MIDOSE-1310 file (N, C-alpha, C; in nm, 2 decimals, decimal comma, always signed):
residues 235
xxxx	+2,40/-3,78/+5,38/+2,31/-3,67/+5,39/+2,17/-3,72/+5,38; +2,09/-3,67/+5,47/+1,95/-3,72/+5,47/+1,88/-3,65/+5,35; +1,78/-3,74/+5,30/+1,70/-3,69/+5,18/+1,63/-3,56/+5,22; +1,58/-3,54/+5,34/+1,51/-3,42/+5,37/+1,60/-3,30/+5,35
xxxx	+1,73/-3,31/+5,40/+1,84/-3,21/+5,39/+1,87/-3,18/+5,24; +1,87/-3,28/+5,17/+1,90/-3,27/+5,02/+1,80/-3,18/+4,94; +1,68/-3,21/+4,97/+1,56/-3,15/+4,92/+1,56/-3,00/+4,95; +1,60/-2,97/+5,09/+1,60/-2,83/+5,14/+1,71/-2,75/+5,06
xxxx	+1,83/-2,82/+5,03/+1,93/-2,74/+4,96/+1,90/-2,71/+4,82; +1,82/-2,82/+4,76/+1,77/-2,79/+4,62/+1,68/-2,68/+4,62; +1,58/-2,67/+4,71/+1,49/-2,56/+4,72/+1,55/-2,42/+4,74; +1,66/-2,42/+4,83/+1,74/-2,30/+4,85/+1,81/-2,26/+4,72
xxxx	+1,86/-2,35/+4,65/+1,93/-2,32/+4,52/+1,84/-2,26/+4,42; +1,72/-2,31/+4,41/+1,62/-2,27/+4,32/+1,59/-2,12/+4,35; +1,57/-2,09/+4,48/+1,54/-1,95/+4,52/+1,64/-1,86/+4,48; +1,77/-1,90/+4,51/+1,88/-1,81/+4,47/+1,89/-1,80/+4,31
xxxx	+1,87/-1,90/+4,24/+1,88/-1,89/+4,09/+1,77/-1,79/+4,05; +1,65/-1,80/+4,10/+1,55/-1,71/+4,05/+1,57/-1,57/+4,09; +1,63/-1,55/+4,20/+1,68/-1,41/+4,24/+1,78/-1,36/+4,14; +1,87/-1,44/+4,10/+1,98/-1,40/+4,01/+1,91/-1,36/+3,88
xxxx	+1,82/-1,45/+3,83/+1,75/-1,41/+3,70/+1,67/-1,29/+3,70; +1,60/-1,26/+3,81/+1,52/-1,14/+3,83/+1,60/-1,02/+3,83; +1,72/-1,03/+3,91/+1,81/-0,91/+3,92/+1,87/-0,89/+3,79; +1,93/-0,99/+3,73/+2,00/-0,97/+3,61/+1,92/-0,92/+3,50
xxxx	+1,79/-0,96/+3,49/+1,70/-0,91/+3,39/+1,68/-0,76/+3,41; +1,67/-0,71/+3,53/+1,64/-0,58/+3,55/+1,77/-0,49/+3,52; +1,89/-0,55/+3,53/+2,01/-0,48/+3,49/+2,06/-0,50/+3,35; +1,97/-0,56/+3,27/+2,01/-0,57/+3,13/+2,11/-0,68/+3,11
xxxx	+2,14/-0,78/+3,19/+2,25/-0,87/+3,18/+2,22/-0,97/+3,06; +2,11/-0,99/+3,03/+2,07/-1,09/+2,92/+2,02/-1,03/+2,80; +2,04/-0,90/+2,78/+2,02/-0,84/+2,65/+2,15/-0,83/+2,57; +2,13/-0,84/+2,43/+2,24/-0,83/+2,35/+2,32/-0,70/+2,36
xxxx	+2,45/-0,69/+2,35/+2,53/-0,58/+2,38/+2,63/-0,58/+2,27; +2,65/-0,46/+2,21/+2,75/-0,43/+2,10/+2,83/-0,33/+2,15; +2,97/-0,34/+2,13/+3,07/-0,24/+2,16/+3,12/-0,20/+2,02; +3,09/-0,06/+1,99/+3,14/-0,02/+1,86/+3,27/+0,05/+1,88
xxxx	+3,35/+0,05/+1,78/+3,48/+0,10/+1,79/+3,49/+0,20/+1,68; +3,47/+0,34/+1,71/+3,48/+0,43/+1,59/+3,62/+0,43/+1,52; +3,60/+0,44/+1,40/+3,73/+0,44/+1,31/+3,78/+0,57/+1,29; +3,72/+0,68/+1,35/+3,76/+0,81/+1,33/+3,83/+0,86/+1,46
xxxx	+3,91/+0,97/+1,44/+3,98/+1,03/+1,56/+3,89/+1,10/+1,65; +3,95/+1,13/+1,77/+3,87/+1,20/+1,87/+3,83/+1,33/+1,83; +3,92/+1,41/+1,75/+3,87/+1,53/+1,69/+3,79/+1,52/+1,57; +3,65/+1,56/+1,58/+3,56/+1,53/+1,47/+3,61/+1,60/+1,35
xxxx	+3,58/+1,55/+1,24/+3,60/+1,61/+1,11/+3,46/+1,64/+1,03; +3,45/+1,72/+0,94/+3,32/+1,74/+0,86/+3,27/+1,60/+0,81; +3,36/+1,53/+0,76/+3,32/+1,40/+0,68/+3,29/+1,29/+0,79; +3,34/+1,29/+0,90/+3,33/+1,18/+0,99/+3,32/+1,24/+1,13
xxxx	+3,20/+1,30/+1,17/+3,19/+1,34/+1,32/+3,17/+1,23/+1,40; +3,22/+1,26/+1,53/+3,18/+1,16/+1,63/+3,04/+1,17/+1,66; +2,97/+1,05/+1,69/+2,83/+1,05/+1,71/+2,80/+1,12/+1,84; +2,69/+1,20/+1,85/+2,66/+1,27/+1,97/+2,54/+1,23/+2,03
xxxx	+2,45/+1,14/+1,96/+2,31/+1,11/+2,00/+2,30/+0,96/+1,98; +2,22/+0,91/+2,06/+2,19/+0,76/+2,05/+2,12/+0,72/+1,93; +2,04/+0,82/+1,87/+1,96/+0,79/+1,75/+2,07/+0,76/+1,64; +2,19/+0,83/+1,64/+2,28/+0,80/+1,53/+2,34/+0,66/+1,56
xxxx	+2,38/+0,63/+1,68/+2,45/+0,51/+1,72/+2,34/+0,39/+1,68; +2,21/+0,40/+1,71/+2,11/+0,30/+1,69/+2,09/+0,28/+1,53; +2,08/+0,40/+1,47/+2,06/+0,39/+1,33/+2,18/+0,32/+1,25; +2,30/+0,33/+1,30/+2,41/+0,26/+1,23/+2,40/+0,11/+1,25
xxxx	+2,33/+0,07/+1,36/+2,31/-0,07/+1,39/+2,18/-0,13/+1,33; +2,10/-0,04/+1,26/+1,98/-0,09/+1,18/+1,86/-0,07/+1,26; +1,86/+0,02/+1,38/+1,74/+0,03/+1,46/+1,69/+0,18/+1,41; +1,55/+0,18/+1,42/+1,50/+0,32/+1,39/+1,46/+0,40/+1,51
xxxx	+1,49/+0,35/+1,63/+1,46/+0,43/+1,76/+1,57/+0,40/+1,86; +1,60/+0,50/+1,95/+1,70/+0,48/+2,05/+1,71/+0,59/+2,15; +1,75/+0,57/+2,26/+1,76/+0,67/+2,37/+1,87/+0,63/+2,46; +1,92/+0,73/+2,54/+2,04/+0,71/+2,63/+2,00/+0,66/+2,76
xxxx	+2,05/+0,54/+2,80/+2,01/+0,49/+2,92/+2,11/+0,36/+2,94; +2,15/+0,34/+3,07/+2,23/+0,21/+3,10/+2,14/+0,09/+3,13; +2,01/+0,12/+3,14/+1,92/+0,01/+3,17/+1,81/+0,00/+3,06; +1,81/-0,10/+2,98/+1,72/-0,11/+2,87/+1,59/-0,20/+2,91
xxxx	+1,49/-0,17/+2,85/+1,37/-0,25/+2,87/+1,37/-0,39/+2,78; +1,28/-0,48/+2,81/+1,26/-0,60/+2,75/+1,25/-0,58/+2,60; +1,31/-0,65/+2,51/+1,30/-0,63/+2,36/+1,39/-0,53/+2,31; +1,46/-0,45/+2,39/+1,56/-0,36/+2,34/+1,71/-0,40/+2,35
xxxx	+1,79/-0,36/+2,27/+1,93/-0,39/+2,26/+2,02/-0,29/+2,32; +2,11/-0,32/+2,42/+2,20/-0,22/+2,48/+2,32/-0,20/+2,40; +2,35/-0,09/+2,35/+2,46/-0,06/+2,27/+2,56/+0,04/+2,33; +2,68/+0,01/+2,35/+2,78/+0,10/+2,40/+2,87/+0,15/+2,29
xxxx	+2,89/+0,28/+2,30/+2,96/+0,34/+2,18/+3,09/+0,41/+2,24; +3,21/+0,37/+2,19/+3,33/+0,44/+2,25/+3,45/+0,37/+2,20; +3,56/+0,41/+2,26/+3,69/+0,36/+2,22/+3,72/+0,24/+2,32; +3,80/+0,15/+2,27/+3,84/+0,03/+2,36/+3,92/+0,08/+2,48
xxxx	+3,90/+0,01/+2,60/+3,97/+0,04/+2,72/+3,95/+0,19/+2,76; +3,83/+0,25/+2,73/+3,79/+0,37/+2,78/+3,65/+0,37/+2,81; +3,61/+0,48/+2,90/+3,47/+0,49/+2,93/+3,38/+0,51/+2,80; +3,27/+0,45/+2,80/+3,19/+0,47/+2,68/+3,15/+0,60/+2,66
xxxx	+3,14/+0,66/+2,53/+3,10/+0,79/+2,49/+2,95/+0,80/+2,51; +2,89/+0,69/+2,47/+2,73/+0,68/+2,48/+2,70/+0,54/+2,52; +2,60/+0,53/+2,60/+2,53/+0,40/+2,64/+2,39/+0,41/+2,59; +2,34/+0,32/+2,50/+2,21/+0,35/+2,44/+2,13/+0,21/+2,44
xxxx	+1,99/+0,25/+2,44/+1,89/+0,14/+2,43/+1,83/+0,16/+2,29; +1,85/+0,05/+2,21/+1,81/+0,07/+2,07/+1,69/-0,03/+2,04; +1,60/+0,00/+1,96/+1,49/-0,09/+1,93/+1,42/-0,04/+1,79; +1,33/-0,12/+1,74/+1,26/-0,09/+1,61/+1,12/-0,07/+1,65
xxxx	+1,07/+0,05/+1,61/+0,93/+0,09/+1,64/+0,86/+0,04/+1,51; +0,75/-0,03/+1,53/+0,67/-0,07/+1,42/+0,59/+0,05/+1,36; +0,61/+0,07/+1,23/+0,54/+0,18/+1,17/+0,41/+0,12/+1,10; +0,30/+0,17/+1,15/+0,17/+0,12/+1,10/+0,14/+0,19/+0,96
xxxx	+0,09/+0,11/+0,88/+0,05/+0,16/+0,74/-0,09/+0,22/+0,76; -0,11/+0,34/+0,74/-0,24/+0,40/+0,75/-0,36/+0,34/+0,65; -0,47/+0,32/+0,71/-0,57/+0,26/+0,63/-0,68/+0,36/+0,59; -0,67/+0,48/+0,65/-0,77/+0,58/+0,62/-0,71/+0,69/+0,53
xxxx	-0,78/+0,77/+0,48/-0,74/+0,87/+0,38/-0,76/+1,01/+0,43; -0,78/+1,02/+0,56/-0,81/+1,16/+0,63/-0,68/+1,24/+0,63; -0,70/+1,37/+0,63/-0,58/+1,46/+0,63/-0,51/+1,45/+0,76; -0,38/+1,39/+0,76/-0,31/+1,38/+0,88/-0,17/+1,35/+0,83
xxxx	-0,07/+1,34/+0,93/+0,05/+1,29/+0,90/+0,06/+1,13/+0,87; +0,10/+1,09/+0,76/+0,10/+0,94/+0,73/+0,24/+0,89/+0,76; +0,30/+0,93/+0,86/+0,43/+0,87/+0,90/+0,45/+0,90/+1,06; +0,52/+0,82/+1,11/+0,56/+0,83/+1,25/+0,69/+0,90/+1,26
xxxx	+0,70/+1,01/+1,33/+0,82/+1,09/+1,34/+0,93/+1,01/+1,42; +1,06/+1,03/+1,39/+1,16/+0,98/+1,47/+1,28/+1,09/+1,47; +1,37/+1,07/+1,55/+1,48/+1,19/+1,55/+1,56/+1,20/+1,42; +1,57/+1,08/+1,35/+1,64/+1,08/+1,22/+1,55/+1,11/+1,10
xxxx	+1,42/+1,11/+1,13/+1,32/+1,13/+1,02/+1,20/+1,23/+1,07; +1,23/+1,35/+1,09/+1,13/+1,45/+1,13/+1,02/+1,47/+1,03; +0,90/+1,51/+1,07/+0,79/+1,53/+0,99/+0,81/+1,65/+0,90; +0,77/+1,64/+0,77/+0,78/+1,74/+0,68/+0,65/+1,75/+0,59
xxxx	+0,64/+1,85/+0,51/+0,52/+1,88/+0,45/+0,46/+1,76/+0,35; +0,55/+1,69/+0,29/+0,52/+1,57/+0,21/+0,45/+1,46/+0,29; +0,47/+1,46/+0,42/+0,40/+1,36/+0,50/+0,27/+1,39/+0,53; +0,21/+1,52/+0,50/+0,08/+1,57/+0,54/+0,00/+1,56/+0,42
xxxx	-0,10/+1,48/+0,41/-0,18/+1,47/+0,30/-0,30/+1,39/+0,34; -0,41/+1,40/+0,25/-0,54/+1,33/+0,28/-0,66/+1,42/+0,23; -0,77/+1,36/+0,25/-0,90/+1,44/+0,21/-0,96/+1,52/+0,32; -1,02/+1,63/+0,27/-1,09/+1,72/+0,37/-1,24/+1,75/+0,32
xxxx	-1,32/+1,78/+0,41/-1,46/+1,80/+0,36/-1,48/+1,94/+0,32; -1,59/+1,96/+0,25/-1,65/+2,10/+0,21/-1,54/+2,18/+0,14; -1,46/+2,12/+0,05/-1,37/+2,20/-0,03/-1,24/+2,25/+0,04; -1,23/+2,20/+0,16/-1,11/+2,24/+0,25/-0,98/+2,17/+0,19
xxxx	-0,87/+2,23/+0,22/-0,74/+2,17/+0,17/-0,66/+2,12/+0,29; -0,59/+2,00/+0,26/-0,50/+1,95/+0,36/-0,38/+2,03/+0,37; -0,35/+2,09/+0,48/-0,24/+2,19/+0,49/-0,13/+2,16/+0,60; +0,00/+2,18/+0,56/+0,10/+2,16/+0,66/+0,15/+2,29/+0,71
xxxx	+0,18/+2,31/+0,84/+0,22/+2,43/+0,89/+0,31/+2,41/+1,02; +0,38/+2,51/+1,06/+0,47/+2,50/+1,18/+0,41/+2,59/+1,28; +0,36/+2,55/+1,39/+0,31/+2,62/+1,50/+0,39/+2,61/+1,63; +0,45/+2,72/+1,67/+0,54/+2,71/+1,79/+0,64/+2,60/+1,78
xxxx	+0,70/+2,60/+1,67/+0,82/+2,50/+1,62/+0,77/+2,37/+1,62; +0,64/+2,34/+1,62/+0,59/+2,20/+1,60/+0,52/+2,18/+1,47; +0,55/+2,07/+1,40/+0,48/+2,05/+1,27/+0,33/+2,01/+1,29; +0,24/+2,07/+1,21/+0,09/+2,05/+1,24/+0,04/+2,01/+1,09
xxxx	-0,06/+1,93/+1,09/-0,12/+1,88/+0,96/-0,27/+1,88/+1,00; -0,36/+1,95/+0,90/-0,50/+1,95/+0,93/-0,57/+2,02/+0,81; -0,69/+2,01/+0,81/-0,78/+2,08/+0,71/-0,79/+2,23/+0,72; -0,78/+2,29/+0,61/-0,78/+2,44/+0,62/-0,88/+2,49/+0,51
xxxx	-0,97/+2,58/+0,55/-1,06/+2,64/+0,47/-1,00/+2,73/+0,36; -1,04/+2,73/+0,23/-0,98/+2,82/+0,14/-1,01/+2,96/+0,17; -0,90/+3,04/+0,13/-0,91/+3,19/+0,15/-0,98/+3,24/+0,03; -1,11/+3,29/+0,04/-1,18/+3,35/-0,07/-1,16/+3,50/-0,07
xxxx	-1,09/+3,54/-0,18/-1,08/+3,69/-0,20/-1,21/+3,75/-0,25; -1,25/+3,87/-0,19/-1,37/+3,93/-0,24/-1,36/+3,98/-0,37; -1,45/+3,97/-0,46/-1,45/+4,02/-0,60/-1,49/+4,17/-0,60; -1,40/+4,25/-0,64/-1,42/+4,40/-0,65/-1,46/+4,44/-0,78
xxxx	-1,55/+4,53/-0,78/-1,59/+4,57/-0,92/-1,48/+4,63/-1,01; -1,47/+4,59/-1,13/-1,36/+4,64/-1,21/-1,42/+4,67/-1,35; -1,39/+4,80/-1,39/-1,43/+4,85/-1,53/-1,31/+4,86/-1,60; -1,28/+4,79/-1,72/-1,16/+4,79/-1,79/-1,14/+4,93/-1,87
xxxx	-1,25/+5,01/-1,87/-1,24/+5,13/-1,94/-1,22/+5,26/-1,84; -1,21/+5,23/-1,72/-1,22/+5,33/-1,62/-1,10/+5,44/-1,62; -0,98/+5,39/-1,67/-0,87/+5,47/-1,68/-0,86/+5,55/-1,80; -0,96/+5,53/-1,90/-0,95/+5,60/-2,03/-1,03/+5,73/-2,02
xxxx	-0,99/+5,83/-2,11/-1,06/+5,95/-2,12/-1,21/+5,92/-2,16; -1,30/+6,01/-2,12/-1,44/+5,97/-2,14/-1,48/+5,95/-2,29; -1,42/+6,02/-2,38/-1,46/+6,01/-2,52/-1,40/+5,87/-2,58; -1,27/+5,84/-2,52/-1,21/+5,70/-2,56/-1,30/+5,59/-2,50
xxxx	-1,37/+5,61/-2,38/-1,46/+5,51/-2,34/-1,57/+5,48/-2,43; -1,63/+5,60/-2,48/-1,74/+5,58/-2,57/-1,69/+5,50/-2,69; -1,57/+5,52/-2,74/-1,52/+5,45/-2,87/-1,47/+5,31/-2,84; -1,47/+5,26/-2,71/-1,42/+5,14/-2,68/-1,54/+5,04/-2,63
xxxx	-1,54/+4,93/-2,68/-1,63/+4,82/-2,64/-1,56/+4,75/-2,51; -1,61/+4,81/-2,39/-1,55/+4,76/-2,26/-1,63/+4,65/-2,19; -1,57/+4,60/-2,09/-1,63/+4,51/-2,00/-1,62/+4,55/-1,86; -1,73/+4,52/-1,78/-1,73/+4,54/-1,64/-1,75/+4,42/-1,56
xxxx	-1,67/+4,39/-1,45/-1,69/+4,26/-1,39/-1,72/+4,29/-1,23; -1,82/+4,21/-1,18/-1,84/+4,23/-1,04/-1,89/+4,10/-0,98; -1,93/+4,09/-0,86/-1,96/+3,96/-0,80/-2,07/+3,88/-0,86; -2,15/+3,94/-0,95/-2,26/+3,87/-1,02/-2,22/+3,83/-1,15
xxxx	-2,09/+3,88/-1,21/-2,06/+3,83/-1,34/-1,99/+3,94/-1,42; -1,98/+3,91/-1,54/-1,91/+4,00/-1,64/-2,01/+4,06/-1,74; -2,00/+4,19/-1,77/-2,10/+4,26/-1,85/-2,02/+4,33/-1,96; -2,07/+4,33/-2,09/-2,00/+4,38/-2,20/-2,09/+4,50/-2,27
xxxx	-2,04/+4,61/-2,29/-2,10/+4,73/-2,34/-2,18/+4,68/-2,47; -2,30/+4,73/-2,50/-2,38/+4,69/-2,61/-2,46/+4,80/-2,66; -2,51/+4,79/-2,78/-2,60/+4,89/-2,84/-2,75/+4,86/-2,84; -2,82/+4,95/-2,78/-2,97/+4,92/-2,77/-3,02/+4,95/-2,91
xxxx	-2,98/+5,05/-2,98/-3,01/+5,07/-3,12/-2,89/+5,14/-3,19; -2,91/+5,19/-3,30/-2,79/+5,25/-3,38/-2,75/+5,39/-3,31; -2,81/+5,42/-3,20/-2,77/+5,55/-3,14/-2,73/+5,54/-2,98; -2,82/+5,45/-2,92/-2,81/+5,44/-2,78/-2,71/+5,34/-2,73
xxxx	-2,62/+5,37/-2,65/-2,51/+5,29/-2,61/-2,53/+5,26/-2,46; -2,54/+5,13/-2,42/-2,54/+5,09/-2,28/-2,39/+5,06/-2,24; -2,34/+5,16/-2,17/-2,19/+5,15/-2,13/-2,19/+5,12/-1,98; -2,13/+5,00/-1,95/-2,14/+4,95/-1,80/-2,01/+5,01/-1,73
xxxx	-2,03/+5,05/-1,60/-1,93/+5,11/-1,52/-1,95/+5,06/-1,37; -1,86/+5,08/-1,28/-1,88/+5,06/-1,14/-1,93/+5,17/-1,06; -2,04/+5,13/-0,99/-2,11/+5,24/-0,91/-2,20/+5,18/-0,81; -2,27/+5,26/-0,75/-2,26/+5,41/-0,74/-2,11/+5,47/-0,71
xxxx	-2,08/+5,56/-0,78/-1,94/+5,61/-0,77/-1,92/+5,66/-0,63; -2,03/+5,71/-0,55/-2,01/+5,77/-0,42/-1,99/+5,66/-0,31; -2,02/+5,53/-0,34/-2,01/+5,42/-0,25/-1,86/+5,37/-0,25; -1,82/+5,30/-0,14/-1,69/+5,24/-0,14/-1,67/+5,13/-0,24
xxxx	-1,56/+5,12/-0,29/-1,53/+5,02/-0,41/-1,58/+4,88/-0,38; -1,57/+4,84/-0,25/-1,61/+4,70/-0,22/-1,75/+4,68/-0,23; -1,83/+4,79/-0,23/-1,98/+4,79/-0,24/-2,03/+4,82/-0,38; -1,96/+4,85/-0,47/-1,99/+4,89/-0,61/-2,02/+4,77/-0,69
xxxx	-2,11/+4,79/-0,79/-2,15/+4,68/-0,88/-2,15/+4,74/-1,02; -2,16/+4,66/-1,12/-2,17/+4,71/-1,26/-2,30/+4,77/-1,29; -2,30/+4,90/-1,32/-2,43/+4,96/-1,36/-2,41/+5,00/-1,51; -2,53/+5,03/-1,57/-2,54/+5,07/-1,70/-2,67/+5,06/-1,77
xxxx	-2,75/+4,96/-1,73/-2,87/+4,93/-1,80/-2,97/+5,05/-1,78; -2,94/+5,12/-1,66/-3,04/+5,23/-1,63/-3,00/+5,36/-1,70; -2,88/+5,36/-1,76/-2,84/+5,48/-1,83/-2,82/+5,45/-1,98; -2,85/+5,54/-2,06/-2,82/+5,54/-2,20/-2,74/+5,65/-2,24
xxxx	-2,64/+5,63/-2,32/-2,56/+5,73/-2,37/-2,58/+5,74/-2,52; -2,61/+5,86/-2,57/-2,65/+5,87/-2,72/-2,52/+5,92/-2,80; -2,48/+5,84/-2,88/-2,35/+5,87/-2,96/-2,36/+5,99/-3,03; -2,47/+6,02/-3,10/-2,48/+6,13/-3,19/-2,47/+6,27/-3,12
xxxx	-2,51/+6,27/-2,99/-2,51/+6,38/-2,91/-2,38/+6,40/-2,84; -2,30/+6,30/-2,81/-2,17/+6,30/-2,74/-2,05/+6,31/-2,84; -2,07/+6,25/-2,95/-1,96/+6,25/-3,06/-2,04/+6,28/-3,18; -2,05/+6,40/-3,23/-2,13/+6,44/-3,34/-2,10/+6,36/-3,47
xxxx	-2,19/+6,31/-3,54/-2,17/+6,23/-3,65/-2,15/+6,08/-3,64; -2,14/+6,05/-3,50/-2,12/+5,90/-3,47/-2,25/+5,82/-3,45; -2,24/+5,69/-3,45/-2,35/+5,60/-3,43/-2,30/+5,49/-3,34; -2,39/+5,41/-3,30/-2,36/+5,31/-3,20/-2,34/+5,17/-3,28
xxxx	-2,24/+5,10/-3,26/-2,21/+4,98/-3,33/-2,12/+4,89/-3,24; -2,16/+4,76/-3,22/-2,09/+4,66/-3,15/-2,04/+4,72/-3,01; -2,13/+4,79/-2,94/-2,09/+4,84/-2,81/-2,01/+4,96/-2,79; -2,00/+5,04/-2,90/-1,92/+5,16/-2,89/-1,97/+5,26/-3,00
xxx	-1,93/+5,38/-2,98/-1,97/+5,49/-3,07/-1,86/+5,49/-3,19; -1,90/+5,49/-3,31/-1,81/+5,49/-3,42/-1,85/+5,61/-3,52; -1,76/+5,66/-3,58/-1,79/+5,77/-3,68/-1,79/+5,71/-3,82
């Protein structure tokens, strides 16, 4: 054989080999393949159900991600799941997804979700500005994590004597609380009582505040023989 013909056949052989390598790589010929043999019966039982998802098959093999496909990508392992001498129940591509360790402390999910590890409230945490809180919620069946402004309930005026009969109010040292603070009944002198209440009474309760300084109640005239002491009329 001439040297020129020999070189030609070597060149042809290299082209064929390269074609085989390219085609075989696209078909997953050179990826590791495991054939799993379930030790359970075809009829699932509560304790040992037959796997229905590739995520279950891949998890059993130590992978944290997987999907159903007969053609796997580079770096993935092809896993067939089924009984010997029968068509596979599942053909899966399994791989490990690198979970990054978060370096920031902002309010967000600090975990990457996977089919076997869905996001939950404990995965949502971090700091929020302006007194907001880091909150977990479900919106349209999707887990959400974000900062939420606190709900501030309006302070409604409250007089702790308002349910008592008028004479009992005079005999009780009461307190009144509104948006500005808390006020306690007091004696201006031994007869004049400053008794706080919510008003003006004709206004809606949300608009009322504690009044009393403008009005003096004279104990001797309202309860004969009484005097003012410690914010109440006493006999």
